[in-house]
C-alpha positions as CSV (number, residue, x, y, z in Angstrom):
1,M,13.7,14.6,52.3
2,T,12.5,17.1,54.9
3,E,12.5,20.9,54.6
4,S,14.9,23.2,56.4
5,Y,13.5,26.5,55.1
6,S,11.6,27.1,58.3
7,G,13.0,30.6,58.7
8,A,11.4,31.7,55.5
9,S,8.1,29.7,55.5
10,S,5.7,28.2,57.9
11,D,4.7,25.6,55.4
12,S,6.3,22.8,57.3
13,A,4.0,23.3,60.2
14,T,1.0,22.5,58.0
15,M,2.6,20.0,55.8
16,R,0.7,16.7,55.3
17,S,2.2,13.3,56.1
18,P,4.8,12.4,53.5
19,E,2.9,9.1,52.8
20,L,-0.1,11.1,51.6
21,E,1.8,13.5,49.4
22,P,1.4,12.9,45.6
23,K,4.6,11.7,44.0
24,A,6.1,13.5,41.0
25,T,5.5,10.3,39.0
26,S,1.9,9.8,40.1
27,K,-1.0,9.7,37.7
28,N,-2.3,13.0,39.1
29,A,1.0,14.7,38.5
30,I,1.2,13.4,34.9
31,Y,-2.3,14.5,34.0
32,S,-2.6,17.7,36.0
33,T,0.9,19.1,35.4
34,Y,3.0,17.4,32.7
35,L,0.4,16.8,30.1
36,P,-1.1,20.3,30.1
37,A,2.4,21.8,30.1
38,F,3.3,19.8,27.0
39,V,0.1,20.5,25.1
40,L,0.2,24.2,25.8
41,A,3.9,24.5,24.8
42,L,3.2,22.4,21.7
43,G,0.5,24.9,20.7
44,T,2.8,27.8,21.4
45,G,5.6,26.2,19.4
46,I,3.2,25.5,16.4
47,A,2.4,29.2,16.2
48,V,6.1,30.3,16.3
49,P,6.9,29.8,12.5
50,A,3.8,31.6,11.5
51,I,4.5,34.8,13.5
52,P,7.1,36.3,11.1
53,T,4.9,35.6,8.1
54,L,1.8,37.0,9.7
55,A,3.7,40.1,10.8
56,K,5.0,40.7,7.3
57,S,1.5,40.4,5.9
58,F,0.7,43.7,7.7
59,G,3.6,45.4,5.8
60,V,5.7,46.3,8.9
61,E,9.5,46.5,9.2
62,F,11.6,44.2,11.3
63,G,11.8,46.5,14.3
64,A,8.0,46.8,14.5
65,A,7.5,43.1,13.8
66,S,9.7,42.1,16.8
67,G,7.0,43.8,18.9
68,I,4.9,40.6,18.5
69,I,7.5,38.7,20.6
70,T,8.1,41.6,23.0
71,A,4.3,42.0,23.5
72,F,4.0,38.4,24.7
73,L,7.0,38.7,27.0
74,L,5.6,42.0,28.4
75,G,2.2,40.4,29.0
76,N,3.9,37.5,30.7
77,L,5.8,39.8,33.0
78,V,2.9,42.2,33.8
79,G,0.7,39.2,34.6
80,T,2.8,38.0,37.5
81,L,1.5,40.3,40.3
82,P,-2.2,40.3,39.3
83,C,-2.2,36.5,38.9
84,G,-0.8,36.1,42.4
85,W,-3.5,38.3,43.9
86,L,-6.2,36.4,42.0
87,I,-4.9,33.1,43.2
88,D,-5.0,34.2,46.9
89,H,-8.5,35.6,46.5
90,F,-10.3,33.2,44.3
91,G,-8.2,30.0,44.5
92,R,-5.8,28.5,42.0
93,R,-8.2,26.1,40.3
94,P,-10.3,28.9,38.6
95,I,-7.1,30.6,37.5
96,M,-5.7,27.4,36.0
97,I,-8.9,27.0,34.1
98,A,-9.2,30.7,33.0
99,G,-5.6,30.7,31.7
100,P,-6.0,28.1,28.9
101,L,-9.5,29.5,28.1
102,L,-8.0,33.0,27.6
103,T,-5.1,31.5,25.6
104,A,-7.5,29.7,23.3
105,L,-9.6,32.9,22.8
106,M,-6.5,35.0,22.0
107,A,-5.2,32.3,19.6
108,F,-8.5,32.2,17.7
109,L,-8.6,36.0,17.5
110,C,-5.0,36.1,16.3
111,A,-6.1,33.9,13.3
112,F,-8.6,36.6,12.3
113,A,-6.7,39.8,13.3
114,F,-7.3,42.7,10.9
115,S,-4.5,45.0,12.0
116,F,-1.0,44.8,13.4
117,Q,-2.0,46.8,16.5
118,E,-4.8,44.3,17.2
119,L,-2.2,41.5,16.9
120,L,0.1,43.2,19.4
121,L,-2.8,43.5,21.9
122,L,-3.8,39.9,21.5
123,R,-0.2,38.7,21.9
124,F,0.1,40.8,25.1
125,L,-3.0,39.1,26.5
126,D,-1.8,35.7,25.4
127,G,1.4,36.3,27.5
128,F,-0.8,37.3,30.5
129,A,-2.9,34.1,30.0
130,A,0.2,31.9,29.9
131,Q,1.3,33.3,33.3
132,M,-2.1,32.4,34.8
133,W,-1.8,28.7,34.2
134,L,1.8,28.5,35.2
135,M,1.4,30.4,38.5
136,G,-1.7,28.4,39.4
137,R,0.3,25.2,38.8
138,L,3.3,26.5,40.8
139,A,1.0,27.4,43.7
140,A,-0.5,23.9,43.6
141,I,2.9,22.3,43.7
142,S,4.1,24.5,46.5
143,Q,1.1,23.4,48.7
144,G,0.6,19.8,47.5
145,S,4.1,18.4,46.7
146,A,6.4,17.1,49.4
147,P,9.9,18.7,49.6
148,R,11.4,15.4,48.5
149,E,9.2,15.4,45.3
150,R,9.0,19.2,44.6
151,G,12.3,19.5,42.6
152,K,11.2,16.7,40.2
153,H,7.7,18.1,40.0
154,V,8.8,21.6,39.0
155,S,11.7,20.6,36.8
156,W,9.8,18.0,35.0
157,M,6.9,20.4,34.4
158,F,9.4,22.8,32.7
159,G,11.0,19.8,30.9
160,M,7.7,18.8,29.4
161,N,7.2,22.5,28.4
162,N,10.6,22.4,26.6
163,T,9.6,19.1,24.9
164,G,6.5,20.7,23.5
165,A,8.4,23.8,22.5
166,L,10.9,21.6,20.6
167,A,8.3,19.6,18.7
168,G,5.9,22.5,18.0
169,P,7.8,24.6,15.4
170,I,8.4,21.5,13.1
171,M,4.7,20.9,13.0
172,G,3.9,24.6,12.8
173,G,6.2,25.0,9.7
174,M,4.3,22.2,7.9
175,I,0.9,23.6,8.8
176,T,1.9,27.1,7.7
177,S,3.2,25.9,4.4
178,I,0.0,23.9,3.7
179,W,-2.8,26.1,5.0
180,G,-1.2,29.5,5.5
181,A,0.1,31.7,8.3
182,R,-3.1,32.0,10.2
183,S,-3.9,28.3,10.4
184,P,-1.4,27.5,13.2
185,F,-3.2,29.8,15.5
186,I,-6.4,27.8,15.0
187,V,-4.5,24.7,16.0
188,F,-2.9,26.5,19.0
189,G,-6.4,27.5,20.2
190,A,-7.7,24.0,19.9
191,L,-4.8,22.6,21.8
192,A,-5.3,25.1,24.6
193,L,-8.8,23.9,24.9
194,V,-7.6,20.2,24.9
195,S,-5.1,21.1,27.8
196,L,-8.1,22.1,29.9
197,L,-9.4,18.5,30.1
198,P,-6.8,17.1,32.4
199,T,-6.9,20.3,34.5
200,L,-10.7,19.9,34.9
201,F,-10.5,16.3,35.9
202,F,-7.2,16.0,37.8
203,A,-6.1,19.4,39.1
204,D,-6.7,19.8,42.9
205,A,-8.4,16.4,42.9
206,G,-8.3,16.4,46.7
207,G,-10.5,19.5,47.0
208,R,-12.3,20.9,43.9
209,R,-13.2,24.2,45.5
210,T,-13.6,27.3,43.3
211,I,-12.7,29.8,45.9
212,L,-10.7,29.8,49.1
213,K,-12.3,29.0,52.4
214,S,-13.2,32.2,54.3
215,S,-10.5,31.6,57.0
216,E,-7.8,31.2,54.3
217,K,-9.1,34.2,52.4
218,S,-8.9,36.3,55.5
219,A,-5.3,35.2,56.2
220,A,-4.4,35.9,52.6
221,T,-5.7,39.4,52.7
222,G,-4.4,40.0,56.2
223,I,-0.7,39.5,55.5
224,S,1.0,42.6,54.1
225,W,3.4,42.8,51.2
226,K,6.1,43.8,53.6
227,E,5.6,40.6,55.6
228,I,5.7,38.6,52.4
229,I,8.9,40.2,51.0
230,L,11.2,41.3,53.8
231,P,11.8,38.0,55.6
232,R,12.6,36.4,52.2
233,L,14.7,39.3,50.7
234,P,17.9,37.1,50.1
235,Y,15.7,34.6,48.2
236,F,14.5,37.4,45.9
237,G,18.1,38.3,45.4
238,V,18.7,34.7,44.2
239,A,15.8,35.0,41.8
240,L,16.9,38.4,40.4
241,F,20.6,37.4,39.8
242,A,19.5,34.0,38.3
243,G,17.3,35.9,35.9
244,L,20.1,38.2,35.0
245,T,22.4,35.1,34.5
246,R,19.9,33.3,32.2
247,G,18.4,36.2,30.3
248,P,21.0,36.4,27.4
249,I,21.0,32.6,26.9
250,F,17.2,32.4,26.9
251,A,17.0,35.3,24.5
252,D,19.4,33.5,22.1
253,L,21.8,36.4,22.2
254,L,24.7,34.0,22.1
255,H,23.5,32.9,18.7
256,L,23.5,36.5,17.6
257,Y,27.0,36.9,19.0
258,A,28.2,33.9,17.0
259,A,26.6,35.3,13.8
260,F,28.5,38.6,14.1
261,A,31.7,37.4,15.7
262,Y,32.2,34.2,13.6
263,H,30.0,35.1,10.6
264,L,27.8,32.0,11.0
265,G,24.8,31.7,8.7
266,P,21.2,30.6,9.5
267,Q,22.0,26.9,8.9
268,Q,25.0,26.9,11.2
269,I,23.1,28.8,13.9
270,G,20.3,26.2,13.5
271,Y,22.7,23.4,14.1
272,L,24.0,25.1,17.2
273,A,20.5,25.8,18.5
274,T,19.3,22.3,17.9
275,G,22.4,20.7,19.4
276,A,22.0,22.9,22.5
277,A,18.3,22.0,22.9
278,L,19.0,18.3,22.6
279,L,21.8,18.5,25.2
280,A,19.7,20.5,27.6
281,W,16.6,18.5,27.3
282,P,17.6,15.3,29.4
283,I,19.7,17.3,31.8
284,G,16.6,19.4,32.8
285,F,14.8,16.2,33.9
286,L,17.9,15.0,35.7
287,A,18.3,18.3,37.6
288,G,14.9,17.8,39.3
289,W,15.9,14.3,40.5
290,M,19.2,15.6,41.7
291,M,17.6,18.5,43.7
292,D,15.4,16.0,45.5
293,R,18.0,13.3,46.0
294,Y,21.1,15.4,46.9
295,G,19.6,18.7,48.0
296,R,18.9,22.1,46.3
297,L,22.4,23.6,47.0
298,R,24.3,20.6,46.0
299,T,22.7,20.9,42.6
300,M,22.4,24.7,42.2
301,I,25.9,25.7,43.4
302,P,27.8,23.5,40.9
303,G,25.3,24.6,38.2
304,F,25.6,28.3,38.7
305,G,29.3,28.1,39.6
306,G,29.9,26.2,36.3
307,V,28.0,28.8,34.4
308,A,30.2,31.5,36.0
309,L,33.3,29.7,34.9
310,S,32.1,28.9,31.4
311,M,31.0,32.5,30.7
312,A,34.3,33.8,32.1
313,A,36.1,31.4,29.7
314,L,34.0,32.7,26.8
315,G,35.0,36.2,27.7
316,V,38.7,35.2,27.8
317,S,38.4,33.4,24.4
318,T,36.8,36.5,22.9
319,G,39.7,38.7,24.3
320,M,42.3,36.3,23.0
321,G,40.7,36.0,19.6
322,L,40.3,32.2,19.8
323,G,38.6,30.4,16.9
324,L,35.1,29.0,16.4
325,D,36.1,25.6,17.7
326,W,36.8,27.1,21.1
327,Y,33.5,29.0,21.1
328,I,31.5,25.8,20.2
329,V,33.0,23.8,23.0
330,L,32.6,26.5,25.6
331,F,29.0,27.3,24.4
332,F,27.9,23.7,24.8
333,I,29.6,23.4,28.2
334,A,27.7,26.6,29.3
335,V,24.4,25.1,27.9
336,I,24.9,21.9,29.9
337,L,25.6,23.7,33.1
338,Q,22.8,26.1,32.6
339,A,20.4,23.2,32.1
340,L,21.6,21.8,35.5
341,T,19.9,24.8,37.1
342,G,16.7,24.3,35.2
343,G,13.6,24.6,37.4
344,S,15.8,25.2,40.5
345,I,14.7,28.8,41.1
346,Q,11.0,28.0,40.8
347,T,11.6,25.0,43.2
348,V,13.1,27.3,45.8
349,G,10.2,29.7,45.4
350,A,7.8,26.9,45.9
351,D,9.8,25.8,49.0
352,V,9.6,29.2,50.8
353,A,6.2,30.4,49.6
354,P,4.1,31.3,52.7
355,P,1.0,29.1,52.9
356,E,-1.2,32.1,53.8
357,A,-0.1,34.1,50.7
358,R,1.3,31.7,48.2
359,G,-0.2,33.5,45.2
360,R,1.1,36.9,46.0
361,F,4.5,35.6,46.9
362,L,4.9,33.7,43.7
363,G,3.7,36.7,41.8
364,V,6.5,38.8,43.2
365,W,8.9,35.9,42.9
366,R,8.2,35.5,39.2
367,F,8.1,39.3,38.6
368,V,11.6,39.6,40.1
369,G,13.0,36.7,38.2
370,Q,11.4,37.6,34.8
371,G,12.3,41.2,35.4
372,G,16.0,40.1,35.6
373,A,15.7,37.9,32.5
374,T,14.1,40.8,30.6
375,L,16.6,43.4,31.7
376,S,19.7,41.2,31.2
377,P,19.7,41.0,27.4
378,M,19.5,44.8,27.2
379,L,22.5,45.1,29.5
380,F,24.3,42.4,27.6
381,V,23.8,44.2,24.3
382,T,24.9,47.6,25.8
383,L,28.1,46.1,27.1
384,A,28.7,44.3,23.8
385,R,28.9,47.6,22.1
386,L,31.9,48.3,24.2
387,D,33.5,44.8,24.2
388,Y,32.1,41.3,23.8
389,G,34.3,40.1,26.7
390,A,32.5,42.5,29.0
391,S,29.2,41.0,28.1
392,F,30.3,37.5,29.1
393,L,31.9,38.8,32.2
394,F,28.6,40.4,33.2
395,I,26.8,37.1,33.1
396,S,29.7,35.4,35.0
397,I,29.5,38.0,37.8
398,C,25.7,37.5,38.1
399,A,26.2,33.8,38.4
400,V,28.8,34.3,41.1
401,A,26.3,36.5,42.9
402,V,23.7,33.6,42.8
403,V,26.3,31.2,44.3
404,G,27.2,33.7,47.0
405,L,23.6,34.2,48.1
406,L,22.9,30.5,48.0
407,I,25.9,29.8,50.3
408,K,25.3,32.6,52.7
409,Y,21.5,32.7,53.0
410,V,19.8,29.5,51.7
411,P,19.8,26.5,53.9
412,E,20.2,23.0,52.4
413,T,17.4,20.5,52.2
414,R,18.4,17.4,54.2
415,E,17.5,13.7,54.4
């Protein structure tokens, strides 16, 4: 496939011959992208079951304990813009190496934290570190992956991340029960160091430079934020509304709704969550192939359009007082359609990132998208206090906005 985003990016002018582009199934992609993504997510997942126990060990209440999760998310969001600047000024390879190193250090320090405030700070820095590796990897894919391979490359990276996140908590629960709540963080830190090995040997194998060439650095510092953002404003709109659409689902607010509206217990919620994860997992990999084979819009529009319809249907079912069976069917349909959009927004960001300022662009791109995903759950909860149906209608409207922006402003990739 060739790229038709020329109005937003000059990348096509400097794109290498398709025959020389690494494939999404190449050994380099497996070792430099998918394996580190899996190992890092596995470590993160292993630490998940230990977090509540470790928080309670400091004698804090639920509201304060939830700050451990919030601190990580906030660090992840705050890290977007600085990481983009660092990538443009020092190159992506040093950032991809520094990220797992910082993750390992924070994990080891969490295992020996002496106060809850210290734990909050460490989790914030851990979120920042996670953003460093991810943005460095996205910048590398944006430059080094051909358009016909980029959808698979990005989506499969997130797919391997989801695989590790699924497997990690099971292992973490066993480790916690045997060696205590601090031991999973030791394992997490060790795995973060292990993830460095493929990055050291395979990342940027074609040019192992530690900083940008002087000409590239000059171009990166010469382009203004205005020049980065304004020509691509509709694309940022897509990222924002996609984040608003996905936020409540990613934050598991639909499980919270089911617990209150249908009085489901932890075991029933667990079945729903596991079923959703198992359904979404293969579809995320399929979505990457579909974006490259049939085009970005032919995959994203049905995905977000379906999410809009399924969320509207959930709102109607709430208003009509339909039973749990209806909710379960509509919930799984929404999960499947949401999975169809997996990796799509980051793929579009990689498509249109300007070669002279990839880092800063991707920093703003992820800041906008994650900002929407962070804001959306709060809006969902606020609307739910008035009416559950209004919350689902809000998600539906945001999905419709994504579809509208895609149709009007985003050109299709073509053969």
